N, C-alpha and C positions, 0 to 999 in steps of 0.2 A: 207172571199175571203182576201187571202194575195197576197200583191203586190208590187214590187220593180221594180223600172225602175229609167233610166240614167234622170238626169236631160234633156228637152225638149222633150222626149219620152210622149208618149199617154198612159194613163193605157188601161186594155182590152175592156173599154163601152166605149174607143175613147175621152174618158175628159183627159185635163191636169192638174196638179194640180198648183191650183190660187198661191202656193208659190213660182213655179216656173215662172209664167206668171210675176208677179210683181217682182222678182227676178234679175234685168238686171245687179247686178256687182257681180253673183257670190257669195254672201252674203248666203246665206241656202246652200251650198253647192252641190254634184255633183250628186246627189239622190234624189227619194220620196219613203217615206213608207207608204204603204195606207192597211188599214182593212175596210172593209164592208160588210155588212150584218150580223153580229155577235149580233151585239146591238141593239136594236130595235130605239133606242131613238138617237144613235149617232155614226153616223161611224170617224174613224179617220185619221190623216194625220200628218207626217214631212217631215221635211228633215231629209239626213242621209251627213254629211257630210265626213264621211270617205267612201263614196260609196265602193270602191273597198276590202278594208276587210270585209265590211257584205257582199258583197257578195262572198268571200274565205269563210266565215265561214257558212252558209249558205250550200254550195257547199258542205266542209267537215261537215255535219252536220249528211249523211246518212237518218237515220230512222228516228235522234232525232230532225230533224230540228223545230219543235215548241221550245222543252229545249233546245235550243241553241236559238233560239226568245226570249222566254222568260229572258234567261240569259244575253241575248244585254241587254233588255230594256223589265219590266212587260209588258210595255202596247202595244208592239209589239205579246203580245201573253195572250190575255184576255181571252181565251177559255182553257187555260193553265191550270192542277193543277199541279204546284209543290208537293203538299205531294202527288198524286197518281202519279204523272208521266204519264197523262193520258192528252190528247185532248177530252172537248166535245164540241158539239155544243150547241148552244143557246134552240135548245128544251129540251137538257138533265140539263142544269142550271138551276138552281131556281133562279134568279135573280129579284131583289128588286129595281126599279127605284127609286132615291130620288128626290125630288123638291125643291128649294128653291126661288130663283127666277129664275125658268126656271129651265131648267133640269141640276142637278147637279151631280152626281155618281151613280154608281151600285153598292152592295153589295149583297151577297147571297152563296149558298153551291151547291158545285158539286153534282153531283148522291151519290157517297159516305158519303157527308156528310159534307164534309173540305169549311168551312169558306173563303170566299175570297171578298175584295174591288177590285172594278174597276174605275177609276179616269178617263174616258174620256170625 
């Protein structure tokens, strides 16, 4: 699930992002992006400084939302294979988690065999 919420709003599951809970000065921007339920050992959220620009880019993407997200920041769309130009669910990626002192990152292949590194 990919979600973009304005500062102070809640995600679809009713949770607020911790970045905005602690950000009393507005340092972390006007919105939050969250990716959940794709990677087994990691969900991902980050603040969005240019919330309005982000919303405009996604709204103007048409059917290419995943490609636009990937173009804005590769971490926004780890499910997207830039070489294929396609998105795949976690069940179809052959992802391998790497652990050093706890979880570190994923690497793996899309269904076509393109290799990818995911740093979450």
